N, C-alpha and C positions, 0 to 999 in steps of 0.2 A: 202814188209811189209803188213801183213794182217790187217784187221780192228781192231781185238782184241789188237795187239800190238800198234797201233796208238792211240787206246782209252786209253790204259794204260799211254802212254807217254803224252797224253793230260792232263790226271788226275794229273800226277806228275807235269807237268808245272804249272797247275792251283794251285796245293797245295803249291809249291815253291813260286810262285808270291804272293799268298794269305798270306803266312807266313811272307814274307818280308814286305808286306804292313801292316800287323798287328803288326809286331815287331817295324816298324817306328812310327806307330801311338801310340803304347803303350809307347815308349820312350818320345814322345811328352807329354803324359798325365802325366807319372811319373816325369816330370820335374817340375810339379805343378806351372806353371808360372801364373802370375796374370796381370790384368790390372786395371787401375784407372778410375773410373767414377766420374765426378764432377758435382754437381748440385748446382746451385745459384738460390734460390727462397725464397719467403716469406711463412711461415707456416700458414695454415688456423687458427690454435689455438696457443695461446701464453702461454708457460711455464713460470710460475712466479719464477724468480730466488731467491736465498737466498742473505743475505748481512752480512758481517762481518767487524768489525773495530778492529784493533790492535794498542795499543799504549804502551809506555814505562811504566815499573813498577812503577816509581816514581809518575806518575800522576794518579794512580789508588787506592791509599792508602786511607783506612777509618782511619783518623788520631785520631779520638775519640777512636776506638777499639784499635789502636796501643798504645795509652797512657794508656788505662785501662790494657791491656794484657801484653805489652812489655815495660814499662815506663823506665826500666833500659837500653834498647837498644836505644842509641842516641850517636851522635858524641861527642867526648871528651870535645870540647869547647862549648858545648850547655847546657845552664842552663834553668831550668824549674820553673815557678811560682807554688805555692801551688794550686792556682785557676786553676781547669781544663780547664775552658773556655779559660783563657789566655795561659795556657800550650799548648793546641792543636795547636794554631796559632804559638807559639814559636818553637815546635818540627817540624812543617811543614817548617818554615823558615830555620831551621838548616839543613834539609835534601835537600831543594831547593838550599842552598848554596853549599852542597857536590857535586850536579850535578848528572845527570841521570846514567852515566857510573859508577862512584864510588858507587852510590846507588845499582846498579846491583850486584857489587861485595860484598857489605855489605849484601844484602839479601841472596846471595848464601853462605856466610859465616856463617850466623846465622839461616837460616830457611831451613826446608825441605819443599817440594812442597805443601803438605797439610797444614802445619802450615802457610806458607805465603799466601795461598789461603783464609784462614779465615781473613786476614787483608785487603783484597782488597774490594772495592765497587763492588757489584754484578749487573748483567744486568738488573734485575727487578727494581732496584733503579735508574739506568741511563736511561733506555728506558721507556718512559711513554705513548707511543701510536704507533700503526701501522694502518694507515688509508687507507681504500679502498672506492671507489665510486661506488654507485649503483643508480638505478632509483628512489630509496626512500631516497637517500641522503647519508651522510657520515657514515661509521661504523668503529669502532675500533676492529681490530682482536684479541687484547689481552684481550678484555671483551667477556664473554660467554654469549652474548646477541643475536648473530645471528646464523642462522642454516646453513650457508654456508662455512664460513672460520674460522679456528683456527690458531693462531699464538703463537709461544713460543720464549722465549729468554733463551740463555744459555751463561755461562761464561767459558772460556777456559784459559789455560795458554800455551804461546808459547815463552819461555825463549829467550830474555829478554823482553817479551811483554805480556800484558793481552789482551784477545780478547773477544769482545762482538758479539754474533751471534743472527740473527733474522731469523726464518724459519716459513713460512705460508703454510698450507696444507688444503686439502679438509676435512671438518669437518666429513663427512660421512665415509671417508676412510683416516685417518691420515698418513697412509704409502705411499699414492700416492701423487705426485706433484699436484699442483694446476694449472688449466688451465683456460684461459679466452678467449671468442671469441673477435674478433678484434672490433666489434662494440660497445663493452663495454668501450673502451678507450675514447669514446666521452662523457662519463658521468663525467669524471674527471674535476676538476677545471681548470687544465692545460691539454689541449687535448693531449692524447698520454701517460699520466702518468699511471703506473701500480699501484703503492702504495707509501705512504709517511711514513717515520719513524721520530718520534719525540724524540730528545735526550735533557735531561735537561741541560740548559746552564751552571748552576753551575759547573757541571762535564766537559762538553765538552770544556769550555774555558781554562782549565788547560792542555788539551792534547796538546802534541807536536809530530810531525813526525808520523801522524796517516796513517796506511796502510788501504785502503778501498778495499775490494774484493767483486765484485758481481759474484756469482759463481753458479753452477749447484745445484738443490735441492738434488741431489744424493750424492754429496760429500762435505766434509769439505775442507777448504783451506789448504790442507797438502802440503808439499814439497816447493821448492824454484823457481819453474818455473811457478807459477800460477800468472795470470795477476792481476794488482792492480794499484791504483793511490793514490798519497801521498798528504796530506794537514795538516795544523796545525790549532788548535783552535784559535778562536779570542774573544775578549770581547763582541762584537756587535753580537747578535743572528741573524742568517742568513738562507736562504733556499738555499741548494746546489742542482744542478740538475746533476744527474748521469745517464750515458747511457752505453749501452754495445753492443758489436757484438759477435754473436755466431757462432762457427765453430765446425763441427762435423766430426770426423774421424772413419770410420769402417774398420777394417782389418780382415783378415782370419787367423785362427790358423794353426799350423802344420798339414799336411806336406807342406803347401804352403809357398812361400817365404817370405811372411810378418811375418809368425811364431809368432803370437800374443798370449797372455795369458789373460784369464778371471781371473783378480785378485779379483773381487767382489765375496764374498762367499755367500752362501744360507742364512746364519744367519744374514748378514748385519754387522758383526763386522769388516771385512775389506771391504773397499769401493773402493779403487783405487790403482794403482801402487805406487803413492807417499806415501800413508799410510802404504802400505806393506813394502815399503823401510824404513819408520821412525820406524815401529815396529821392523824390523830387527836390526836396529842400537841401539834402546833402549834395546832389549833383550840381545844383545851381550855386551853392555856397563854394563848392570847388572851383567853378567857373569864375566866381568873384575873386577867389584866392586859393590857389591850389594846395595851400598848406593847412586848410581849415576843414573840419567837419562840424555839423551844426549841434547845437545845445540840446540835450535830452533826446536825441534819437537813439534808438537801440542799434548798437553796432555788433552785428552777429559774428563778425570775423576780426576781432580786435588785434589779433596776433599779426595780421597782414595789412593793418591800417596805419599808414605812415604819416597821416595828417595830424595837426594839432586840434585841440579842443577849442571851441569858439565861445564858450560861456563868458570869459572875461572880456570879450570884445564887444558883446551885443550891447553894451551901454555906452560905447564910445561914439561920438558924433560921426566919425568917419565910416562906421559900419551900420549904425542903428537904422537909418532910413533905408539902406540897401537891403538889410536883412528883413525888414518889414515888408518890402516889395516882394522879396523871395516868397515869404509867408503867403501874401495875397495871390501870387501867381499859382502857387501850388494848391491853394484852396480851390481855385478855379479848375485846375486840372482834375482834382477829385471831387468835384461838386456833386456828381450823381452818386446816389446811394449804392450800396453793395446789394447784388441780387440775393444773396443768403447771408444773414448776419446771425452770429451766435454770441449771446450775451450770458456771462456767468456773474451773478451777484454774490460776492464772497462776503462771509461774516464769521466772526470769531464768537462761538457760542459757549466757551467756558475753557478753564484749564485746571489742573491740579499739580501739586509739587511732587517731585520724584526723590526718593531716598536712595543713597548709594548708587548713583548713576554719573556717568561722565558725558552724557548727552541729553539734549532736549528733543523731545518728540513732537511731531506734527501729525495728528490723526485726521485724515480727510473723511468726513462722514458723508453718506449719501443723502441727497436732499429729501426732506420729509414732505415737500410741496410738489405739486404736479408741475410738469413743463408747461409753459405758455407758448403756443405755436400761433403765430400770426401770418397768414397766407393770403396774398393778393392773387385774385383770379379774375379772369376776363368777364366783364358784365355781359358781353355779347360775343362769344368766341366764333372763330371761323366756321366750325362745324354747323352751329346754329344759323349762321348767315346763309350758308348753302342750303340748308333744309328749307329756310324761309323763302329763298329765291324759288326753289323747286315747288313748294306748296303755292306760292303766288302764281307762277306760270301755269300750274295744274288748275287752279281756280279759275283764271281768266281764259285759258285756251286749251285745257284738258291735256297739257304737256306733262308727260310723266318722266322725271329724271331716272327713276328706278328702271322704267322700261328702256330708256336709252343706254343706261349703263349696261344693261344685259345685251343690247344690240352690239355696243362697241366691244363688250367682253367676248362675245361669240365671234366677232370678226377677227379679233386678235388672238383667240385661242388656238386656231389652226397654225399660226406663225410660231407660237411658243411650242406646240407639239412637234412641228417640223424641226425646230432648232434642237430639241431634246433628242429626237431620233438621230440628227446628224451628229450630235455629241456622242451618242451610244455607238454609232457606226465607227466614228474616229477612234473611240476607245477599244473596240474590237480589233481594228486594224493594227493599233499599237501593240496590243497584246499578241497579235498573231505574229508581227515581226519579231517581237521579243521571244516568242516560242521558237521561231525558226532559228534565231541566234543560238538559243540553248541547245537545240538539237544538233546544230553544226559543232558546237563545242564538245557535245557528248559523243558524236561520231569520231572527232579528232582524238578524243581520249581513248576510245576503244581501239582505233587503229594504232595508236601509240602503244597500247597495252599488248596488243597482238604481236607487234613488232618486237617488243621487249621479250615476250615469250619465245619468239623464233631465234633471237640472237643469244639469249641467256646461255644455251648449252654450249655454244661456240666459245663464249667468254670464259666459261668454266674450264672448257678443255684446254684453253691456252694457259689459264692459271695453274692447272694441275701439273705437277712435275713429271717429267717423262721417266719411265722405269727402264732400267737397264735389261738388255735382252740376254 
């Protein structure tokens, strides 16, 4: 065997071994396996969460408005006095006697969503203060007197509940969440408090079975899986202390095994997987019957929703199977997990009675436990794959990707330099043309000025009255 034949055999063996190795590593890369990284730590800055209360329809009615607009809508055995002040208490007692579940069916029989929305007490009447603490004292985020924080309240309907929502943002950029440094928590009356919400006692004492959600400022409490705590209103004004624990999950989209989807759209209309599911359910329910919206979906614009509630129909044979099909279809649409999930575990940690107060206070405390961050990362990312290919080719054939990168870079560099020079030349030409225009304007101005100086004595001689000789 001569040296030429041996060399060819050696090249073939190297090519075969290299191909096998590249095939195996490519298979590993195309499996798109992931691994999970868990971090448990306190964040240097605190993101201020939103808070939402949801209570039953019956406890949120403005009975004065009901009496004025819907006096004829009352239980059959309910009689009303001609005096409106007395009649308001009478109609309230009649419906209280009916009970919250029968009242839900009554509302859904006689009202569309927008019509019912006009009968309820709105959040700006219920919530009279959102208080923060600074080195200069206490400030109310609902008042436009500070330059740092702006708070807003909103009213939603989540059949069979009405929800009151408080959101505080950075005043300079209301689209961004509000963040505090940790040392700010020492300024509060109760060390560790983030903020305090005041709810007027005349409304709160009537509420029963209140769902309280502390949640991310990026999402509203859509869906059934959001964490909450439950309490009922009492006659005695109190301060309730609420706390939360935050968990963050970050996943990778396809082709990785976690196969997540970014449900939040760029316009902010869809915020989360749960909202996407609820929108799907409502859209398909409206296709089934244009007069219906689905049970327990959060209606964020109730004032403009003219459909009926579907709660009372979900048990009827005509609709039961169809509504279940809608549920199954929408579960398939939102089967993939969200790429970034934020979980807030809400807990009531205590309360105390207040004396001589017309409001119940909710104090949101900062978490005393670290955040749990679960992050999915690629087990074999693209960068590692390219490096492995380069090292494999280098091992078998002495091929250096680093060397060829520099060769390509050096070939392309003159092109980029030439393009930059051309750009500079064009900029100089533009500036030169603009300079010429300015010069011509200046010359015209000077000529005009000189002509004015020449003509001026003649004009003055005309204006001067002639003297008699």
